[in-house]
C-alpha positions in Angstrom: 25.3 1.2 36.3 23.3 0.8 32.9 20.4 3.2 33.7 18.0 0.2 32.9 15.7 -1.5 35.4 17.4 -4.0 37.5 17.6 -7.6 36.1 17.4 -9.8 39.4 16.4 -10.1 42.7 18.7 -11.0 45.7 17.8 -12.8 48.9 20.2 -13.1 51.3 21.5 -16.2 53.2 23.2 -14.7 56.1 24.0 -11.5 57.6 25.0 -9.2 54.4 26.3 -5.7 53.8 25.1 -3.9 50.7 26.7 -1.1 48.8 23.9 1.4 47.5 25.3 3.7 44.6 23.8 6.8 44.0 23.6 7.9 40.4 23.3 11.8 41.3 25.8 11.6 43.5 28.2 10.4 41.1 27.0 12.8 38.5 27.9 15.4 40.9 31.5 14.3 41.4 34.3 15.8 39.7 36.5 14.1 36.8 38.8 13.3 39.6 36.1 11.7 42.2 34.5 9.8 39.2 37.8 8.4 38.2 38.7 7.4 41.9 35.1 5.5 42.3 35.4 4.0 39.2 39.0 2.6 40.0 37.9 1.5 43.7 35.0 -0.3 42.2 36.5 -2.0 39.5 39.1 -3.4 42.0 36.8 -4.5 44.4 35.3 -6.3 41.8 38.4 -7.9 40.4 39.2 -8.8 43.9 35.7 -10.8 44.3 36.3 -12.6 40.9 39.7 -13.6 41.5 38.6 -15.3 44.8 35.8 -16.7 43.0 37.8 -18.1 40.3 40.5 -19.5 43.0 37.6 -21.4 44.6 36.1 -22.9 41.4 39.7 -24.2 40.4 40.2 -25.8 43.7 36.8 -27.4 43.4 37.5 -28.3 39.7 40.9 -29.7 40.6 39.6 -31.7 43.9 36.4 -33.0 41.2 39.1 -34.4 38.8 41.3 -36.0 41.4 38.3 -37.5 42.6 37.1 -38.8 39.1 40.6 -40.3 38.3 40.4 -42.2 41.9 37.0 -43.6 41.0 38.2 -44.5 37.5 41.1 -46.5 39.1 38.9 -48.2 41.5 36.5 -49.3 38.7 39.3 -50.8 36.6 40.6 -52.4 39.8 37.1 -54.0 40.2 37.2 -55.2 36.4 40.5 -57.2 36.9 
C-alpha cells in the first residue's frame, strides 16, 4: 500500500484466509476500477474496525462494572 517493505510478520492461530493485492494489477485498472477497488477495501476495513471497537467497548464496560462491584465488596468488608 505504501510501496515500502512490510513492517510485520503474521502467524495464524487458526485456519485463515488472506487477501493478496497485486500492485501491478491495480496499476493496470482504469480509474473506475481503481475507485471501486479502493471503496471495497475501505468498506471492509471500516467493518472490521467497527466490529473491533464494539467488542472493545463491551469488554471495557464489563471491566468497569467488575471494578465497581469489587469496590463495593471491599467497602462492605471495611464496615
